[in-house]
N, C-alpha and C positions, 0 to 999 in steps of 0.2 A: 504494500500500500504506500502511496505517496502522500505526504502531508500537504494539505492546503491550509496555509497559515491564516488566510483571510476568513475562514469559517471554522466553527468548532468541530465539524465533522470532516471525514475524509471523502475523497472522490469515490463514486460508486465503482464496484468491481464486478466483473463477470464471474459467475459461479455455475457449477454443473448442477442442474436440477435432476429430478427423477426421470423426466422425459427426454433427457439429453441436454445439450448446451442451452442455457437459458440466461437471461439477463435479470439479475436481482438487484434491488436497490439496497446494497449493503453499505453501512456507514459505521464509523467508530465513534461511540459516544461514551464518555467517562471510562475509557479503557476497555470497552466491550464492543463486540461486533453485533450490530442489530440490522434487521430488515425493516425499512420504513413502514411497509404495509402491516407487518406484525405489530410494530409499535403503535400505529394508529388504532388498530383493532383492540390491542391491550388497553389503551387509554379509554376507549369506548366501553369495554367490558368493566374496567375499574369504576368509571363514572356511573354506569347503569347499576351495578351491584351496590356500590357504596351509597349512592343517592336513594336507590330503592330501599335499602336497609334502613337508612335514616328516616325516610318518610313513613315507612311501615311502622317503625318503632315509635315515631312521634305520634301517629294515630293510636297505637296500642297503649303507649305510656300515658296519654292524656286521660284515658279511662281507668288506668290502674293507680296513678300517682296523683295525690291531691294538689301538689304545687305544680303550676305550669312551668316554672323555672327548672324544677327537678326533672320534669318530663322531657324538656328540651335537652338537658344535660345527659340524661340516659340515652336519648335518641342520638345525640352526637357520639356517644361512646359506641353505640351499635353501628353508626355510620363508619367509625374508624375500623371496627371489626370487619365491616363490609369492604373497606379498602384492602385489608389483608386477604379477605376471601377473593376479591378481584385479582389480586396479585398471584394467588395460588392457582386460580383458574387459568390465568394467562400463562403461567409457568408450565401448567399441564399441557396446554394446547400448542404453545410455541417453544420449540426446543432451541438451545443455543446454536448460533451460527458460526461460532469460532472454530478455528482449526488449530489443534495443538501440534506443533511440529517440534520433535525432539532431534537434536543433533548432538553428536558426541565430540567434545573438544579433543584435538590431537594431543598426543602424549607430550610433545615439546612445549605446548602452551601450558599444560598442567604443571610441568616441571618448572617453567618460568614463574608461574604464580606461586609455587611453594618457595622458590628461591627469593622472590620478592617479599613473601611473608617472613622468611628468616632474616632477610636484610632489615626489614622494617621493625620487627618485634624481638629479634634475638632468637630465643628458643621457642619451639612450637609445643613443648611439653612432651609427655610420654604417652604412647598409645595404651600402655597398661593401666593408666589412670582413668581412661575413658569408661563410661558406663556401657553395659552390653548393648543398649539401644543405639548409642552413637556409633559403636563399633560395627554393628550390623548395618547401619545406614552407610557408613564409609565403604563397607564391602559391597553393598548393593550399588553404590555409585562408582564402584571400581576405583576408589581413592585410597583404600587401606594400604595397599602395597606401596603406593607413591609416598605416603606419609611414613611407612615403615622404613623405606630406603632413606628418606630424609633424616629420620631419627638415627639410623645407623651411621650416616655420614657425619651427623652432628656429634655423636658419641666418639667417633674416630678422631674428629678434629679437636675435641675437648682437651686431651692431654697436651697437644701442641699449643693451644691457646692458653692453657693454665700456666705454662712456664713463662709466658710473655707478660710482663707487668703493664698495666694500663698506663697510658700517657697522662701527664698531669692535667691536660686540658679536657680529657674525655669524661663525660658524665656517665656514671655507673648506677644502675638500678638493680635492686634485689629482686624485683618482680620479673626481670627478663626483658622488660621493655625499655623505652627511652627514659632517661632520668630527667 
């Protein structure tokens, strides 16, 4: 998608429909892809359901509640619930138009990111200190081995760095980050 900075939405894009190639009016609004026709119908559904709920509750509440002010307040509450119901109905009928595209970063890029993290923060910590959930996620994202290799390189380099005294002008931090 190409951004059109003069309007809040993006230019329409062609999309494949069920009957073959078709032109849909897809726009990006608040970071999500929408079809203008579906949006208009959803707004109409929300208006009909919420206003219908409000007016029905207003008629019903006037006969149940003594105070006209309380009847209006309860009707407004039912109207708000109608808004939620309209949103649920729209979500049921109109499925998301977004396409999730996953790409895998190349190994060189990942290694560069880890090297930048080491340069920025010093130590990355130890993999053994991570919770099982984080370890599982790193393995699922195929990052565990990369961090294990970085930890091994860091441990190999530690004795060499331990014998070198820090310069008088260098800031040292006990937390491993910048001082």
